[in-house]
N, C-alpha and C positions, 0 to 999 in steps of 0.2 A: 067340155075340155077333158082330155085324157088325164089320167092321174099321174103324169110325169111331174117332176119337180119344176114348177114355173120359175123358181128362183135361180135355176141353173142357166136360164136364158139370159142373154146379154141385154135384152130390152130394158129400157128405163122409161119411167113416166115423165121424167124431167130431171134436170140438174140445176144447180145454182152455185154461185161462188159465195164464200163467206169472208168477212173482214178479218176476224181473229178468233182465237180460242183463249180461254182462261182456265187452267194454266196453259202456257204456250206448249205446242206439240213436243218440243225437245225437252220439256220438263215433266212429261207424263211418266208415271210409274205405276206399278201394281197397287200402290197405296192411294192413288188418286181416286177420290170418292165421287167427284162430279166434274164434268167437262161442260163449260159454258161456251156457246157458239154465238158470236155476234154477226148479224146480217144487216145489210142495208135494206131500206124499204123495198127497193125494186127486187132484190134477191129474195126477200121474204115473200113477195107476191109470187115469184116464180116457184118457190117451194110450196106455197099454198096451193097453186094450180096443180103441181105434180102430185101432191098428197090427195087432193080432191079427185083427180083422174083415177088414181089407183083405188081409192075407196069406192068410186062408182063401178069400177070393174069388179071388185070384190063383192059388191052388192048384187051382182048378177048371179052369183052362185047360190044354189039351194042350200040354205044354212043348216038344214037338217041332214044333208048328205055328208059323206066322208070328206070330200074336197072342200065343201063350204065350211065345215067345222074347223078344218086345219088351215084355211086361208088366212093370210096376214099381210101386213105391210112392212117392208124392210127399208130403213133409212141407213144409207152408208155414208160415213164421213171420211173422205179421202184427205187425210191430214197433209200429205206432201203436195197435193195438187190444190189444196184449199177449196175443195168442192164438196157438195152434198148431192147425193143421188137418191131417187126413190124407186123402189122395185117391189114387185109382188113377191111375197115370201110364204113360208109355211111355218106353223107352230109345231 
């Protein structure tokens, strides 16, 4: 794989919906220390598959190389859409 930023690509390994967050999205502030996300069982399975697929791709990189050392997994929480997406990222 070329050393381009894989996280810039729009490809996702999967998405799922979530039921709610605690605190609610409209109550988040810079002082919020933790965000809890509640998923249904089915959505948790979808998230699990997406994470697993991304980890499998990351495992193909040579971990001693520059790309392999910087490879990572990115989880994006889309608060207004109530969705979670899994992407390849860089550290």
